[in-house]
PDB file with one MODEL, atoms N, CA, C and O in Angstrom:
MODEL        1
ATOM      1  N   UNK A   1       7.940  19.919  49.887  1.00  0.00           N
ATOM      2  CA  UNK A   1       7.735  19.253  48.614  1.00  0.00           C
ATOM      3  C   UNK A   1       9.054  18.673  48.126  1.00  0.00           C
ATOM      4  O   UNK A   1      10.073  19.362  48.110  1.00  0.00           O
ATOM      5  N   UNK A   2       9.033  17.428  47.735  1.00  0.00           N
ATOM      6  CA  UNK A   2      10.261  16.839  47.208  1.00  0.00           C
ATOM      7  C   UNK A   2      10.284  16.955  45.689  1.00  0.00           C
ATOM      8  O   UNK A   2       9.318  17.399  45.070  1.00  0.00           O
ATOM      9  N   UNK A   3      11.390  16.555  45.111  1.00  0.00           N
ATOM     10  CA  UNK A   3      11.594  16.719  43.664  1.00  0.00           C
ATOM     11  C   UNK A   3      10.587  15.924  42.855  1.00  0.00           C
ATOM     12  O   UNK A   3      10.128  16.396  41.815  1.00  0.00           O
ATOM     13  N   UNK A   4      10.229  14.726  43.307  1.00  0.00           N
ATOM     14  CA  UNK A   4       9.276  13.895  42.555  1.00  0.00           C
ATOM     15  C   UNK A   4       7.912  14.556  42.462  1.00  0.00           C
ATOM     16  O   UNK A   4       7.267  14.497  41.416  1.00  0.00           O
ATOM     17  N   UNK A   5       7.465  15.186  43.542  1.00  0.00           N
ATOM     18  CA  UNK A   5       6.167  15.858  43.515  1.00  0.00           C
ATOM     19  C   UNK A   5       6.184  17.042  42.555  1.00  0.00           C
ATOM     20  O   UNK A   5       5.221  17.266  41.822  1.00  0.00           O
ATOM     21  N   UNK A   6       7.268  17.788  42.561  1.00  0.00           N
ATOM     22  CA  UNK A   6       7.383  18.946  41.665  1.00  0.00           C
ATOM     23  C   UNK A   6       7.388  18.484  40.218  1.00  0.00           C
ATOM     24  O   UNK A   6       6.702  19.068  39.379  1.00  0.00           O
ATOM     25  N   UNK A   7       8.155  17.440  39.915  1.00  0.00           N
ATOM     26  CA  UNK A   7       8.217  16.916  38.546  1.00  0.00           C
ATOM     27  C   UNK A   7       6.854  16.378  38.121  1.00  0.00           C
ATOM     28  O   UNK A   7       6.429  16.599  36.988  1.00  0.00           O
ATOM     29  N   UNK A   8       6.168  15.675  39.017  1.00  0.00           N
ATOM     30  CA  UNK A   8       4.831  15.156  38.698  1.00  0.00           C
ATOM     31  C   UNK A   8       3.850  16.282  38.420  1.00  0.00           C
ATOM     32  O   UNK A   8       3.026  16.173  37.513  1.00  0.00           O
ATOM     33  N   UNK A   9       3.929  17.374  39.196  1.00  0.00           N
ATOM     34  CA  UNK A   9       3.022  18.509  38.973  1.00  0.00           C
ATOM     35  C   UNK A   9       3.316  19.182  37.634  1.00  0.00           C
ATOM     36  O   UNK A   9       2.396  19.602  36.932  1.00  0.00           O
ATOM     37  N   UNK A  10       4.602  19.285  37.279  1.00  0.00           N
ATOM     38  CA  UNK A  10       4.960  19.886  35.992  1.00  0.00           C
ATOM     39  C   UNK A  10       4.428  19.031  34.852  1.00  0.00           C
ATOM     40  O   UNK A  10       3.846  19.563  33.907  1.00  0.00           O
ATOM     41  N   UNK A  11       4.617  17.702  34.921  1.00  0.00           N
ATOM     42  CA  UNK A  11       4.108  16.815  33.871  1.00  0.00           C
ATOM     43  C   UNK A  11       2.584  16.834  33.817  1.00  0.00           C
ATOM     44  O   UNK A  11       2.003  16.779  32.733  1.00  0.00           O
ATOM     45  N   UNK A  12       1.939  16.910  34.964  1.00  0.00           N
ATOM     46  CA  UNK A  12       0.477  16.979  34.987  1.00  0.00           C
ATOM     47  C   UNK A  12      -0.010  18.268  34.335  1.00  0.00           C
ATOM     48  O   UNK A  12      -0.985  18.262  33.583  1.00  0.00           O
ATOM     49  N   UNK A  13       0.677  19.378  34.630  1.00  0.00           N
ATOM     50  CA  UNK A  13       0.320  20.653  34.005  1.00  0.00           C
ATOM     51  C   UNK A  13       0.515  20.582  32.497  1.00  0.00           C
ATOM     52  O   UNK A  13      -0.325  21.061  31.735  1.00  0.00           O
ATOM     53  N   UNK A  14       1.632  19.979  32.065  1.00  0.00           N
ATOM     54  CA  UNK A  14       1.895  19.861  30.628  1.00  0.00           C
ATOM     55  C   UNK A  14       0.835  18.999  29.959  1.00  0.00           C
ATOM     56  O   UNK A  14       0.338  19.352  28.890  1.00  0.00           O
ATOM     57  N   UNK A  15       0.479  17.861  30.579  1.00  0.00           N
ATOM     58  CA  UNK A  15      -0.535  16.981  29.980  1.00  0.00           C
ATOM     59  C   UNK A  15      -1.885  17.673  29.853  1.00  0.00           C
ATOM     60  O   UNK A  15      -2.618  17.421  28.897  1.00  0.00           O
ATOM     61  N   UNK A  16      -2.220  18.537  30.797  1.00  0.00           N
ATOM     62  CA  UNK A  16      -3.518  19.203  30.734  1.00  0.00           C
ATOM     63  C   UNK A  16      -3.513  20.405  29.791  1.00  0.00           C
ATOM     64  O   UNK A  16      -4.578  20.863  29.378  1.00  0.00           O
ATOM     65  N   UNK A  17      -2.332  20.925  29.446  1.00  0.00           N
ATOM     66  CA  UNK A  17      -2.239  22.103  28.571  1.00  0.00           C
ATOM     67  C   UNK A  17      -1.239  21.895  27.440  1.00  0.00           C
ATOM     68  O   UNK A  17      -0.563  22.840  27.034  1.00  0.00           O
ATOM     69  N   UNK A  18      -1.137  20.673  26.926  1.00  0.00           N
ATOM     70  CA  UNK A  18      -0.100  20.404  25.924  1.00  0.00           C
ATOM     71  C   UNK A  18      -0.334  21.154  24.627  1.00  0.00           C
ATOM     72  O   UNK A  18       0.635  21.541  23.973  1.00  0.00           O
ATOM     73  N   UNK A  19      -1.569  21.375  24.229  1.00  0.00           N
ATOM     74  CA  UNK A  19      -1.851  22.104  22.992  1.00  0.00           C
ATOM     75  C   UNK A  19      -1.391  23.547  23.058  1.00  0.00           C
ATOM     76  O   UNK A  19      -0.766  24.056  22.128  1.00  0.00           O
ATOM     77  N   UNK A  20      -1.708  24.203  24.172  1.00  0.00           N
ATOM     78  CA  UNK A  20      -1.324  25.602  24.329  1.00  0.00           C
ATOM     79  C   UNK A  20       0.195  25.755  24.417  1.00  0.00           C
ATOM     80  O   UNK A  20       0.771  26.662  23.817  1.00  0.00           O
ATOM     81  N   UNK A  21       0.834  24.862  25.167  1.00  0.00           N
ATOM     82  CA  UNK A  21       2.289  24.949  25.345  1.00  0.00           C
ATOM     83  C   UNK A  21       2.999  24.671  24.028  1.00  0.00           C
ATOM     84  O   UNK A  21       3.900  25.416  23.646  1.00  0.00           O
ATOM     85  N   UNK A  22       2.609  23.614  23.329  1.00  0.00           N
ATOM     86  CA  UNK A  22       3.250  23.295  22.046  1.00  0.00           C
ATOM     87  C   UNK A  22       3.000  24.389  21.021  1.00  0.00           C
ATOM     88  O   UNK A  22       3.908  24.733  20.265  1.00  0.00           O
ATOM     89  N   UNK A  23       1.798  24.943  20.972  1.00  0.00           N
ATOM     90  CA  UNK A  23       1.500  26.032  20.044  1.00  0.00           C
ATOM     91  C   UNK A  23       2.337  27.265  20.317  1.00  0.00           C
ATOM     92  O   UNK A  23       2.823  27.913  19.389  1.00  0.00           O
ATOM     93  N   UNK A  24       2.508  27.594  21.605  1.00  0.00           N
ATOM     94  CA  UNK A  24       3.327  28.750  21.963  1.00  0.00           C
ATOM     95  C   UNK A  24       4.784  28.517  21.596  1.00  0.00           C
ATOM     96  O   UNK A  24       5.450  29.430  21.107  1.00  0.00           O
ATOM     97  N   UNK A  25       5.288  27.309  21.822  1.00  0.00           N
ATOM     98  CA  UNK A  25       6.675  27.020  21.464  1.00  0.00           C
ATOM     99  C   UNK A  25       6.890  27.064  19.956  1.00  0.00           C
ATOM    100  O   UNK A  25       7.904  27.587  19.495  1.00  0.00           O
ATOM    101  N   UNK A  26       5.959  26.526  19.187  1.00  0.00           N
ATOM    102  CA  UNK A  26       6.071  26.568  17.730  1.00  0.00           C
ATOM    103  C   UNK A  26       6.024  28.016  17.239  1.00  0.00           C
ATOM    104  O   UNK A  26       6.789  28.398  16.353  1.00  0.00           O
ATOM    105  N   UNK A  27       5.131  28.817  17.810  1.00  0.00           N
ATOM    106  CA  UNK A  27       5.073  30.231  17.449  1.00  0.00           C
ATOM    107  C   UNK A  27       6.351  30.968  17.782  1.00  0.00           C
ATOM    108  O   UNK A  27       6.804  31.813  17.009  1.00  0.00           O
ATOM    109  N   UNK A  28       6.941  30.654  18.934  1.00  0.00           N
ATOM    110  CA  UNK A  28       8.206  31.282  19.321  1.00  0.00           C
ATOM    111  C   UNK A  28       9.323  30.893  18.361  1.00  0.00           C
ATOM    112  O   UNK A  28      10.117  31.743  17.958  1.00  0.00           O
ATOM    113  N   UNK A  29       9.391  29.625  17.992  1.00  0.00           N
ATOM    114  CA  UNK A  29      10.431  29.166  17.060  1.00  0.00           C
ATOM    115  C   UNK A  29      10.267  29.825  15.698  1.00  0.00           C
ATOM    116  O   UNK A  29      11.251  30.248  15.090  1.00  0.00           O
ATOM    117  N   UNK A  30       9.037  29.914  15.216  1.00  0.00           N
ATOM    118  CA  UNK A  30       8.799  30.559  13.920  1.00  0.00           C
ATOM    119  C   UNK A  30       9.165  32.041  13.976  1.00  0.00           C
ATOM    120  O   UNK A  30       9.766  32.569  13.040  1.00  0.00           O
ATOM    121  N   UNK A  31       8.805  32.710  15.067  1.00  0.00           N
ATOM    122  CA  UNK A  31       9.141  34.136  15.196  1.00  0.00           C
ATOM    123  C   UNK A  31      10.645  34.350  15.221  1.00  0.00           C
ATOM    124  O   UNK A  31      11.148  35.273  14.583  1.00  0.00           O
ATOM    125  N   UNK A  32      11.367  33.510  15.950  1.00  0.00           N
ATOM    126  CA  UNK A  32      12.823  33.640  16.000  1.00  0.00           C
ATOM    127  C   UNK A  32      13.425  33.394  14.619  1.00  0.00           C
ATOM    128  O   UNK A  32      14.340  34.105  14.201  1.00  0.00           O
ATOM    129  N   UNK A  33      12.908  32.382  13.910  1.00  0.00           N
ATOM    130  CA  UNK A  33      13.416  32.098  12.559  1.00  0.00           C
ATOM    131  C   UNK A  33      13.174  33.269  11.615  1.00  0.00           C
ATOM    132  O   UNK A  33      14.051  33.614  10.823  1.00  0.00           O
ATOM    133  N   UNK A  34      11.995  33.884  11.688  1.00  0.00           N
ATOM    134  CA  UNK A  34      11.697  35.016  10.809  1.00  0.00           C
ATOM    135  C   UNK A  34      12.616  36.189  11.131  1.00  0.00           C
ATOM    136  O   UNK A  34      13.087  36.872  10.222  1.00  0.00           O
ATOM    137  N   UNK A  35      12.876  36.428  12.410  1.00  0.00           N
ATOM    138  CA  UNK A  35      13.740  37.549  12.784  1.00  0.00           C
ATOM    139  C   UNK A  35      15.199  37.298  12.428  1.00  0.00           C
ATOM    140  O   UNK A  35      15.901  38.218  12.007  1.00  0.00           O
ATOM    141  N   UNK A  36      15.663  36.060  12.593  1.00  0.00           N
ATOM    142  CA  UNK A  36      17.070  35.764  12.372  1.00  0.00           C
ATOM    143  C   UNK A  36      17.360  35.472  10.899  1.00  0.00           C
ATOM    144  O   UNK A  36      18.307  36.014  10.330  1.00  0.00           O
ATOM    145  N   UNK A  37      16.545  34.619  10.288  1.00  0.00           N
ATOM    146  CA  UNK A  37      16.824  34.143   8.933  1.00  0.00           C
ATOM    147  C   UNK A  37      16.136  34.994   7.883  1.00  0.00           C
ATOM    148  O   UNK A  37      16.728  35.283   6.843  1.00  0.00           O
ATOM    149  N   UNK A  38      14.911  35.397   8.129  1.00  0.00           N
ATOM    150  CA  UNK A  38      14.133  36.145   7.153  1.00  0.00           C
ATOM    151  C   UNK A  38      12.858  35.396   6.821  1.00  0.00           C
ATOM    152  O   UNK A  38      12.752  34.192   7.054  1.00  0.00           O
ATOM    153  N   UNK A  39      11.890  36.121   6.274  1.00  0.00           N
ATOM    154  CA  UNK A  39      10.575  35.536   6.031  1.00  0.00           C
ATOM    155  C   UNK A  39      10.609  34.442   4.973  1.00  0.00           C
ATOM    156  O   UNK A  39      10.106  33.343   5.203  1.00  0.00           O
ATOM    157  N   UNK A  40      11.197  34.732   3.814  1.00  0.00           N
ATOM    158  CA  UNK A  40      11.150  33.772   2.714  1.00  0.00           C
ATOM    159  C   UNK A  40      12.010  32.539   2.996  1.00  0.00           C
ATOM    160  O   UNK A  40      11.658  31.433   2.587  1.00  0.00           O
ATOM    161  N   UNK A  41      13.130  32.721   3.689  1.00  0.00           N
ATOM    162  CA  UNK A  41      13.943  31.571   4.063  1.00  0.00           C
ATOM    163  C   UNK A  41      13.194  30.695   5.073  1.00  0.00           C
ATOM    164  O   UNK A  41      13.254  29.467   5.004  1.00  0.00           O
ATOM    165  N   UNK A  42      12.489  31.337   6.008  1.00  0.00           N
ATOM    166  CA  UNK A  42      11.686  30.583   6.971  1.00  0.00           C
ATOM    167  C   UNK A  42      10.557  29.852   6.266  1.00  0.00           C
ATOM    168  O   UNK A  42      10.249  28.710   6.606  1.00  0.00           O
ATOM    169  N   UNK A  43       9.940  30.496   5.293  1.00  0.00           N
ATOM    170  CA  UNK A  43       8.879  29.845   4.521  1.00  0.00           C
ATOM    171  C   UNK A  43       9.430  28.646   3.756  1.00  0.00           C
ATOM    172  O   UNK A  43       8.788  27.598   3.695  1.00  0.00           O
ATOM    173  N   UNK A  44      10.620  28.797   3.172  1.00  0.00           N
ATOM    174  CA  UNK A  44      11.258  27.686   2.470  1.00  0.00           C
ATOM    175  C   UNK A  44      11.545  26.533   3.423  1.00  0.00           C
ATOM    176  O   UNK A  44      11.314  25.376   3.070  1.00  0.00           O
ATOM    177  N   UNK A  45      12.042  26.819   4.618  1.00  0.00           N
ATOM    178  CA  UNK A  45      12.307  25.780   5.610  1.00  0.00           C
ATOM    179  C   UNK A  45      11.013  25.071   5.994  1.00  0.00           C
ATOM    180  O   UNK A  45      10.988  23.846   6.108  1.00  0.00           O
ATOM    181  N   UNK A  46       9.940  25.831   6.194  1.00  0.00           N
ATOM    182  CA  UNK A  46       8.653  25.236   6.570  1.00  0.00           C
ATOM    183  C   UNK A  46       8.132  24.330   5.458  1.00  0.00           C
ATOM    184  O   UNK A  46       7.596  23.258   5.739  1.00  0.00           O
ATOM    185  N   UNK A  47       8.279  24.739   4.214  1.00  0.00           N
ATOM    186  CA  UNK A  47       7.831  23.909   3.088  1.00  0.00           C
ATOM    187  C   UNK A  47       8.653  22.633   3.021  1.00  0.00           C
ATOM    188  O   UNK A  47       8.099  21.558   2.789  1.00  0.00           O
ATOM    189  N   UNK A  48       9.961  22.728   3.219  1.00  0.00           N
ATOM    190  CA  UNK A  48      10.819  21.529   3.202  1.00  0.00           C
ATOM    191  C   UNK A  48      10.460  20.579   4.337  1.00  0.00           C
ATOM    192  O   UNK A  48      10.434  19.364   4.143  1.00  0.00           O
ATOM    193  N   UNK A  49      10.183  21.123   5.523  1.00  0.00           N
ATOM    194  CA  UNK A  49       9.788  20.282   6.651  1.00  0.00           C
ATOM    195  C   UNK A  49       8.471  19.584   6.348  1.00  0.00           C
ATOM    196  O   UNK A  49       8.325  18.393   6.621  1.00  0.00           O
ATOM    197  N   UNK A  50       7.508  20.314   5.784  1.00  0.00           N
ATOM    198  CA  UNK A  50       6.224  19.716   5.448  1.00  0.00           C
ATOM    199  C   UNK A  50       6.389  18.611   4.404  1.00  0.00           C
ATOM    200  O   UNK A  50       5.803  17.537   4.547  1.00  0.00           O
ATOM    201  N   UNK A  51       7.173  18.859   3.366  1.00  0.00           N
ATOM    202  CA  UNK A  51       7.398  17.835   2.344  1.00  0.00           C
ATOM    203  C   UNK A  51       8.097  16.614   2.924  1.00  0.00           C
ATOM    204  O   UNK A  51       7.754  15.482   2.584  1.00  0.00           O
ATOM    205  N   UNK A  52       9.076  16.837   3.799  1.00  0.00           N
ATOM    206  CA  UNK A  52       9.753  15.726   4.449  1.00  0.00           C
ATOM    207  C   UNK A  52       8.802  14.900   5.305  1.00  0.00           C
ATOM    208  O   UNK A  52       8.858  13.671   5.304  1.00  0.00           O
ATOM    209  N   UNK A  53       7.932  15.586   6.032  1.00  0.00           N
ATOM    210  CA  UNK A  53       6.931  14.888   6.837  1.00  0.00           C
ATOM    211  C   UNK A  53       5.978  14.094   5.958  1.00  0.00           C
ATOM    212  O   UNK A  53       5.669  12.941   6.256  1.00  0.00           O
ATOM    213  N   UNK A  54       5.511  14.709   4.877  1.00  0.00           N
ATOM    214  CA  UNK A  54       4.556  14.061   3.977  1.00  0.00           C
ATOM    215  C   UNK A  54       5.169  12.817   3.331  1.00  0.00           C
ATOM    216  O   UNK A  54       4.541  11.759   3.298  1.00  0.00           O
ATOM    217  N   UNK A  55       6.384  12.945   2.824  1.00  0.00           N
ATOM    218  CA  UNK A  55       7.045  11.804   2.177  1.00  0.00           C
ATOM    219  C   UNK A  55       7.355  10.723   3.208  1.00  0.00           C
ATOM    220  O   UNK A  55       7.193   9.536   2.922  1.00  0.00           O
ATOM    221  N   UNK A  56       7.795  11.114   4.395  1.00  0.00           N
ATOM    222  CA  UNK A  56       8.060  10.140   5.443  1.00  0.00           C
ATOM    223  C   UNK A  56       6.821   9.386   5.861  1.00  0.00           C
ATOM    224  O   UNK A  56       6.879   8.186   6.126  1.00  0.00           O
ATOM    225  N   UNK A  57       5.696  10.083   5.924  1.00  0.00           N
ATOM    226  CA  UNK A  57       4.434   9.435   6.274  1.00  0.00           C
ATOM    227  C   UNK A  57       4.018   8.453   5.185  1.00  0.00           C
ATOM    228  O   UNK A  57       3.538   7.360   5.485  1.00  0.00           O
ATOM    229  N   UNK A  58       4.197   8.833   3.931  1.00  0.00           N
ATOM    230  CA  UNK A  58       3.871   7.941   2.816  1.00  0.00           C
ATOM    231  C   UNK A  58       4.767   6.708   2.819  1.00  0.00           C
ATOM    232  O   UNK A  58       4.300   5.599   2.560  1.00  0.00           O
ATOM    233  N   UNK A  59       6.066   6.900   3.113  1.00  0.00           N
ATOM    234  CA  UNK A  59       7.005   5.776   3.127  1.00  0.00           C
ATOM    235  C   UNK A  59       6.662   4.818   4.254  1.00  0.00           C
ATOM    236  O   UNK A  59       6.782   3.605   4.082  1.00  0.00           O
ATOM    237  N   UNK A  60       6.237   5.331   5.406  1.00  0.00           N
ATOM    238  CA  UNK A  60       5.909   4.444   6.517  1.00  0.00           C
ATOM    239  C   UNK A  60       4.657   3.621   6.225  1.00  0.00           C
ATOM    240  O   UNK A  60       4.502   2.526   6.764  1.00  0.00           O
ATOM    241  N   UNK A  61       3.762   4.134   5.379  1.00  0.00           N
ATOM    242  CA  UNK A  61       2.577   3.365   5.005  1.00  0.00           C
ATOM    243  C   UNK A  61       2.870   2.402   3.860  1.00  0.00           C
ATOM    244  O   UNK A  61       2.397   1.266   3.870  1.00  0.00           O
ATOM    245  N   UNK A  62       3.647   2.848   2.873  1.00  0.00           N
ATOM    246  CA  UNK A  62       3.944   2.042   1.685  1.00  0.00           C
ATOM    247  C   UNK A  62       5.451   2.040   1.482  1.00  0.00           C
ATOM    248  O   UNK A  62       6.036   3.066   1.136  1.00  0.00           O
ATOM    249  N   UNK A  63       6.077   0.891   1.696  1.00  0.00           N
ATOM    250  CA  UNK A  63       7.543   0.797   1.609  1.00  0.00           C
ATOM    251  C   UNK A  63       8.059   1.039   0.193  1.00  0.00           C
ATOM    252  O   UNK A  63       9.218   1.418   0.028  1.00  0.00           O
ATOM    253  N   UNK A  64       7.243   0.835  -0.822  1.00  0.00           N
ATOM    254  CA  UNK A  64       7.650   1.029  -2.216  1.00  0.00           C
ATOM    255  C   UNK A  64       7.200   2.376  -2.766  1.00  0.00           C
ATOM    256  O   UNK A  64       7.106   2.541  -3.982  1.00  0.00           O
ATOM    257  N   UNK A  65       6.923   3.333  -1.902  1.00  0.00           N
ATOM    258  CA  UNK A  65       6.416   4.633  -2.346  1.00  0.00           C
ATOM    259  C   UNK A  65       7.417   5.350  -3.247  1.00  0.00           C
ATOM    260  O   UNK A  65       7.039   5.879  -4.292  1.00  0.00           O
ATOM    261  N   UNK A  66       8.678   5.373  -2.856  1.00  0.00           N
ATOM    262  CA  UNK A  66       9.705   6.067  -3.655  1.00  0.00           C
ATOM    263  C   UNK A  66       9.844   5.401  -5.018  1.00  0.00           C
ATOM    264  O   UNK A  66       9.927   6.082  -6.041  1.00  0.00           O
ATOM    265  N   UNK A  67       9.869   4.073  -5.033  1.00  0.00           N
ATOM    266  CA  UNK A  67       9.992   3.348  -6.301  1.00  0.00           C
ATOM    267  C   UNK A  67       8.787   3.632  -7.208  1.00  0.00           C
ATOM    268  O   UNK A  67       8.955   3.853  -8.408  1.00  0.00           O
ATOM    269  N   UNK A  68       7.579   3.628  -6.645  1.00  0.00           N
ATOM    270  CA  UNK A  68       6.381   3.916  -7.435  1.00  0.00           C
ATOM    271  C   UNK A  68       6.382   5.369  -7.922  1.00  0.00           C
ATOM    272  O   UNK A  68       5.966   5.653  -9.045  1.00  0.00           O
ATOM    273  N   UNK A  69       6.851   6.280  -7.071  1.00  0.00           N
ATOM    274  CA  UNK A  69       6.920   7.686  -7.467  1.00  0.00           C
ATOM    275  C   UNK A  69       7.905   7.870  -8.616  1.00  0.00           C
ATOM    276  O   UNK A  69       7.618   8.585  -9.576  1.00  0.00           O
ATOM    277  N   UNK A  70       9.076   7.219  -8.517  1.00  0.00           N
ATOM    278  CA  UNK A  70      10.058   7.322  -9.598  1.00  0.00           C
ATOM    279  C   UNK A  70       9.560   6.675 -10.881  1.00  0.00           C
ATOM    280  O   UNK A  70       9.876   7.146 -11.973  1.00  0.00           O
ATOM    281  N   UNK A  71       8.782   5.597 -10.764  1.00  0.00           N
ATOM    282  CA  UNK A  71       8.198   4.983 -11.955  1.00  0.00           C
ATOM    283  C   UNK A  71       7.249   5.940 -12.678  1.00  0.00           C
ATOM    284  O   UNK A  71       7.171   5.943 -13.907  1.00  0.00           O
ATOM    285  N   UNK A  72       6.523   6.759 -11.893  1.00  0.00           N
ATOM    286  CA  UNK A  72       5.602   7.724 -12.517  1.00  0.00           C
ATOM    287  C   UNK A  72       6.361   8.901 -13.150  1.00  0.00           C
ATOM    288  O   UNK A  72       5.923   9.451 -14.161  1.00  0.00           O
ATOM    289  N   UNK A  73       7.492   9.280 -12.556  1.00  0.00           N
ATOM    290  CA  UNK A  73       8.213  10.461 -13.024  1.00  0.00           C
ATOM    291  C   UNK A  73       9.187  10.101 -14.150  1.00  0.00           C
ATOM    292  O   UNK A  73       9.185  10.746 -15.199  1.00  0.00           O
ATOM    293  N   UNK A  74      10.019   9.076 -13.937  1.00  0.00           N
ATOM    294  CA  UNK A  74      11.059   8.697 -14.896  1.00  0.00           C
ATOM    295  C   UNK A  74      10.578   7.559 -15.791  1.00  0.00           C
ATOM    296  O   UNK A  74       9.608   6.874 -15.466  1.00  0.00           O
ATOM    297  N   UNK A  75      11.252   7.363 -16.905  1.00  0.00           N
ATOM    298  CA  UNK A  75      10.928   6.186 -17.719  1.00  0.00           C
ATOM    299  C   UNK A  75      11.209   4.907 -16.916  1.00  0.00           C
ATOM    300  O   UNK A  75      12.150   4.878 -16.122  1.00  0.00           O
ATOM    301  N   UNK A  76      10.425   3.875 -17.105  1.00  0.00           N
ATOM    302  CA  UNK A  76      10.584   2.658 -16.313  1.00  0.00           C
ATOM    303  C   UNK A  76      11.982   2.051 -16.464  1.00  0.00           C
ATOM    304  O   UNK A  76      12.521   1.986 -17.569  1.00  0.00           O
ATOM    305  N   UNK A  77      12.559   1.610 -15.355  1.00  0.00           N
ATOM    306  CA  UNK A  77      13.820   0.915 -15.354  1.00  0.00           C
ATOM    307  C   UNK A  77      15.064   1.791 -15.397  1.00  0.00           C
ATOM    308  O   UNK A  77      16.168   1.257 -15.499  1.00  0.00           O
ATOM    309  N   UNK A  78      14.931   3.111 -15.322  1.00  0.00           N
ATOM    310  CA  UNK A  78      16.111   3.964 -15.425  1.00  0.00           C
ATOM    311  C   UNK A  78      16.906   4.026 -14.123  1.00  0.00           C
ATOM    312  O   UNK A  78      18.095   4.344 -14.159  1.00  0.00           O
ATOM    313  N   UNK A  79      16.307   3.740 -12.998  1.00  0.00           N
ATOM    314  CA  UNK A  79      17.019   3.839 -11.723  1.00  0.00           C
ATOM    315  C   UNK A  79      17.380   2.484 -11.140  1.00  0.00           C
ATOM    316  O   UNK A  79      17.943   2.433 -10.047  1.00  0.00           O
ATOM    317  N   UNK A  80      17.092   1.414 -11.801  1.00  0.00           N
ATOM    318  CA  UNK A  80      17.369   0.069 -11.251  1.00  0.00           C
ATOM    319  C   UNK A  80      18.665  -0.455 -11.744  1.00  0.00           C
ATOM    320  O   UNK A  80      19.057  -1.565 -11.387  1.00  0.00           O
TER     321      UNK A  80
ENDMDL
END
């Protein structure tokens, strides 16, 4: 077996089991974070990651999302 065949088999295995592999890796990362950092710090990191993902997704759909959000929160024209 040459290197290309081995690499192709590994990628084929990953493509057929990507959900299980990614889930196991995410679980391992979360477990390591809880053991090293602590539960509440890990929870805070997870919340920040989720908020960052959510805001990033909104910005990619609507380029003026931040401006509209600030208009709702602050008085109009305070940040311009």
